[in-house]
N, C-alpha and C positions, 0 to 999 in steps of 0.2 A: 444435478451435475456434480455437486460436492461429494456425494456418496460414490459416484462413478470414479471420480478422480482419486478418492481415498482408496478404493479397491484396486485401481490401476497402480497406484504408488506402492501398495502392499505387495502386489504381484511382482513388480519390478525389483522390489527389495529382496526377492528370493533367489538371487543369483547363485548362491552356494547350492541350493536345492536343485536347480536346473543343471548346474555344472556337473553334479553327480548323477542326476537322473538320465540325461541324454546318453552318455556312454554306456550306462547299465542297460538302458532300454535297447540300444543298438546291439549290445552283447546278447541280450535275451532274444531279440529278433534273429540274430545270427545262429544262436543255439537252436531255435525253433526250425530254422531252415535246413539244418544239417540232415534231419531225418527225411525231409522232403526231397533233397538232392538225389539220394539213391533211388527213391521211388519214381521220380519224374524221369530220370535218365534210363531206368530199367524199363520204362514204358515202351521204348523202341526195341526191346528184346522179346517180350512176350507177357501175356497175362498171368502165366504161372509164376514168373519171377516177381511180378507186382504183388501177387497174393502172398508169396513167401516173405518178401522183404517187408510188406505191410504188417503182417502178423509178428514177425521178428522185431520190428521197430516198436511195437506196443510193449513188448517185454523189456526192450532196451530203454524205453521212455520211463517206465516205472522205476527201474534201477537208477537211471539218471536223476530222476526226481528225488530219490532217497539221498543220493550223494549231494545233490544241490541243497537239500534241506539241512544236511550236516554243515555245509559251508555257510548257509544263511544263519544258522544258530550260532556257529562259531564267530561269524562276522559281526553279529550283534553284540556279543560280549567284547570282541576286539574294539568295536566302536566306543564302548564304555571305557575300555582301557586307554584308548587314544585320547579321550576326553580328560582322563585323569592327569595326563602330561607328566613331565619329570622322568627321572630314571626308573622309578617304580612302575609308572604307566607303560614305558617302553618295554620293560622286562615282561610285564603281564601280557602285553599285546603279542610279543614274540612267543611266549609260552602258549597263548591261546591259539595262534596259528599253527604251532607245532602239534598241539593236541588235536586240532581239527584235521590236520594232515594225517596224523596217525589213525584216527577214527575212520577217515575216508579210505585210506589204503587197506585197512582191515576189512571194511565193507566191500571194497572192490575185490579183494581176495576171495571172500565168501561167494560173491556173485560170479566171479570168474569160474569157480568150480562148477556152478550150475550151467553157465553158458558154454564152457569148453568141453566138459565131460558128459553132461546130460542134455545137450541141445534138442535131441529128438523127443525126449520126454516133455520138454518145455513146449515145443511146437505142437505136440499131440494134444495139449490142453485146449488149443484153439481151432484145430482142424482134424478131420479124419483122412484127408487126402495124403497118401504116402508120398506123392511127388512133391507136394508143397512142404511136407515135413523134411524130406531129404534136402531140398534146396534151401529151406530156412536154416537147417542145421549147418550147411556149408557156409552160410552167411554169418551165423552167430559165432562160430569158432574163432575166426580172425577178430571179430568185433570184441570178443571177450578181453583181448589184450588192451583195447582202448580204455577200459575201465580204470586201469592204473594211471594212465596219462590224464584222464578226466579228473581223477581224484586229486592229482597234484595241481593241475591248473585251476580247478575250482577253489581249492584251499588257499592257494597263493592269491587268487583274485579276491577272496573275502578279506584278506589282510590289506591288500592294496586299496580296496574300497573304503575300509575303515580308516585308512590314512589319507583319504580324499584324493586318491590317485587311480581312479577307475579306468582311465584312458589306456593305460599300458596293456592290460589284459584284453581290452576291446580291440585294439589294433592287432594283437597277436591272433585273436579269434577270427578277424577278417582275413588275415593271411591264410589261416587254416582252411576256411571255407573256399577261397579262390583256388588253393592247392587241391582241395578235395574235388572240386569241379573238374579241374584239369586232369587229375589222375583217373577219375571216373571215365572221362571221355577217352583217355588213353587205354585203360585196361578193360572196360566193359565192351567197347566196340573194336579194340585191336588196332589202333592207329599207330603210325610211325614204326611199323614193323613188329609191334607187340602183339601177342596172341589175344584173340577175343575171348575174354574169360567170363563174361556175363556177370552173374550175381556174385561170384567169388571175386571178380575184379573190383566190384563196387565195395566189397568188404575190405579188400587189401588197400584200396585207395583211401578209404576212411581211416584205416589203421595207420598208414604212412603219414597222412595229414595230421592225425592226432599226436603222433610221436614228434613230428616237426614242430607243431604248435607248443608242445610241452618243453622241448629243448630250447626253442626260441625264448620262451618266457624265463626259464632258468638262466640261460646265457645272458639275457638282458640284465637281470637282477645282479648277476655275478660281475659283469663288466662295469656296471654303474656303481658297484659297491653299495647296493641298496641294503638297508637294514634286514630285510627278509632273506637276503642271500646267506646270512649266517646261520640259518636253520639247518640242523643236522640231526639225523635219526638217533645218534649216540646221546643227544641231549635229553632223550626221553627218561633216562635213568635219574636225571636230576630233578624231575618234576615231582611236585607234592601230590599225593593221592587226592587231597581236598580240591586242588585245582582241576584235576582230571574229572572229578565228580561234578563240579560246577559246570564246566564246558560240556561234558558228556551229556548231562541231563537236558540242558537247553538244546543242544545240537540234535540229540535223538528225538526229542519232542517235536522240534521243527521238521526233522526228516519224516517222521510218522505223519505229521500234519500235511506235508507236501504230497505224500502218497495217498492219504485219505481224501484230500481235495481232488487230486487227479483221478483217483478211482471213482469218486462220486460223480465227477463230470462225465466220465466214460459210461457209467451205469445209467445216468440220466438220458444220454443220447441213445443208449442201447434200448431202454424201455420205450422211448418214443418211436424209434425207428424200426423196432422188431415187427410191429404189426403192419406198417405201411412202408412199402419200398420207396414211394415218392418222397415221403417225409425223411427217410434215411438219406436220400440223395440231397434234399434241401439242406439238411443238417451238415452233410459232408461239404457242401458248397460254402456254408457260412463259417465252418470251423476255422479255415486258414485266415479268413478276413478278421474274425474275432481274435484269433491268436496274435495277429499283427498289431491290432489295436491294443490288446491286453499287454503287449510287450512294453508299451509306453507307460501304462499304469503300474506295471510291476517295477519298472525302472524308477518311477516316481516314488513308489512306496518304499523300495529299497534305499533310495537316497534319503527319504524322510527318516528311515530307521537309523541311519548313520548319524544324522544330526541330532535326533532324540537321544540316541545312545551316548553321543559326546556330552550332552548336557547332563544326563543322569550320572555318567562317570565323573564329571566335574562337580557334581552336587550343586549345580546352578538351577535351583528350583524356579526362580522367577523367570529366567530365560527359557526354561523348559516349557512353562505354560505358554509363553509367546510363540515358541517354536511349534508346539502342537497345534495351536490355533491357526498359525500361518500355513502349516502343512495341510490341514484339513480344508482351508480356503482354497489353496492351490489345487488340491486334488479334485475338489468340486468344479473349479473353473476348467481344469484340463479335461475332466469327464464331459462337461457340457460342450467344449470345443471339439472333442473327439466325436461325440454324437452328431454334431452339426456337420463336420467334415464327411462322416460316413453317409449321412442323409443326402448331402450334396452329390456324392459320387455313387449313389445307389444304382442308377441305371447302367453306367459304364462298367461297374464292378461285377454286377450280376451277369452282364452280357459276355464277360470273359469265360464263363462256364457253360453257357447255353448258346448254341449257334443256329437253332432252328427258327425259321421265320414265324411259325405258329407257336406261341408259348405252350410248353408242356405243363402237365399237372405239377411236376416237380419244380419248374420255374415259377409258376404261380404261387406255390407254397413258399419258396425261397424269398420271393418279393414280400409276402405277407409277414414272414418271420423276421425279415431284415429290420423292419422298423422297431420291433421289440428288442432285438439284439443291440441296435444303436442306442436306444433309450436306456437300456440296462447298464451301459457303460458309465452313466452318471452316478448311479447308485453303487456300482462295482468299484469305481474309483475311490469313493469315500470309504466304503467298507474295507477295501484292501489297505488303504492308508491307516485305518484304525487298527486292523489286525496285525499287519506286517510292519507298518511304519511307526506305530505308536506303542500299542500294548506289548507286543512281543519284544520290541526294542527296549522296553522298560523292564524286561525280565519276566513278563507274565505269559510265558509260552503255554503252560498247561491250560489256562483259561481260553486261549486262542484255539487250542486243539479241541477243547470241549465245545466251543461255539461252532466250529466247522462241523463236527460230528452231529451236533444237535440240529443245526439248520439243514444240513445236507442229508444225513442218513436217517434221522428221526422224523423230519418234517417233509423235505422235498421229495425224496425217493418213494416213500410209502404213498404220498399223495399222488405223485405221477403215476405210480402203478395202478392205484385204485381208479383214478380218473380216466386212465387209458383203457384198461381191460374190463372194468365193471360198468362205468358210466359212459365210456366211449366219447369223451369230450372232443371237440374240434382241436386240431393241431395248434392253432393260434393261442387258444386258452391254455393248453398244456405247456407250451413253450413260455408262456407268460408267468408260469410258476417260478421262473428264475427271479423275477422281480420280487416275488414274495420272500424267497430265500434270502436274497441280498438285503432286502429291507429289514428282515428279522435280525440278520447279523449286525446290521448297522445300529439298530435300536439297542440290542444287547450290549454291543461294544461301547456305545455312548453312555449307557448306564454304568458300565465298568469304569470308563474314563472319569466320569463325574465322581465316582466313589473314592478315587485316589488310591485304591488298593493295588494298583498295577505297577507301582514304581518299586523296583528292587535293584539296588546298586550291587550287581554281582561282581564287578571288578574290585570293589572294596573288600569283598570276602576272599579274594585270591591273595596268595602270598608272593 
């Protein structure tokens, strides 16, 4: 009992971790739901529209992950700057957010050209249907403008999280999603005298809600005289090249890491589902459930990265070791709890997607894979905390990128391909490869953690 009470006391002592994690988790879940909103609401229009927006959303997701990666990298340096405290720390945090914003806007401008000028070419990569290409292009052109809004909100959100104020951006994101739902209902189906615009209406609704979300966040910061409200593009000329290099290197590495991870996940599902239509359906059913559970783990790891970054920036090495141990303990406990909750809700959750009285082959497969997905959350929670919440927060972004590439692209995907097409293993064993991948990442990261070579006070190197 004494061990149980000790563990319980340690978990309860992690108030700052949960105070940061819950708003970030909610914001992650809200972000994940945005692409689903258009797809679900267009289901009442036609299958052609669903196919077009589904393919367009994949391209949009990759671009979004890149911009998010830039913000995550910038946010981790900002957390170190916030830990430094004092006038110098505040100035460095301000400059870090400014550099992150600049990099995000440049990235948004590059991808804007692709989405607005060459949307047909982009859609043609994923389909040969001329109808799907035309409708997808109609959707992508208005969506291209949202990239600038997303660049601003994600950059400011990274600064707010580093300052332990994640709730502001989360509330604004919730308002954006509610507005998006309303505008989609209004413009897709033509209510209240508006013309029924279908897929173009979905894109316009998403664009308007993104603009409103961006303006609300900027207005709030200005009205409350928040320190981040003083950021202005003209200040870029005052930045030191060394500072831009420091932030740019970590941000770009984190952005590439995000895209590599998302691309690997997509490739894994594509390899497994290409040969078996029922398996593809089962994976499609599990994907949103896993994404919802992962949003909590991502929020937890992001919160952990802020606390670790604060300790590194303050050069509090004794406190850093305690924070790392505490974060790993909490991540393991949350992973176990998440797995238990999913297992408890297994039957009702799966029944949301299948309505036939006689279980189909796809439903049987989904039920079999569900257990592996739930159990994998325990290992994923720890490995994500190690990569995002500890090592990358300590400035070791390149090692994290190498670990993801090695585990995903050198081990997981080749094994999945060989076992699927050469040895034709059963789906349950193939899906179980995720456990091997995550365990491998966890072991490699624990070795790196123990070596102590992951700690780099990047804030101290800035001027």
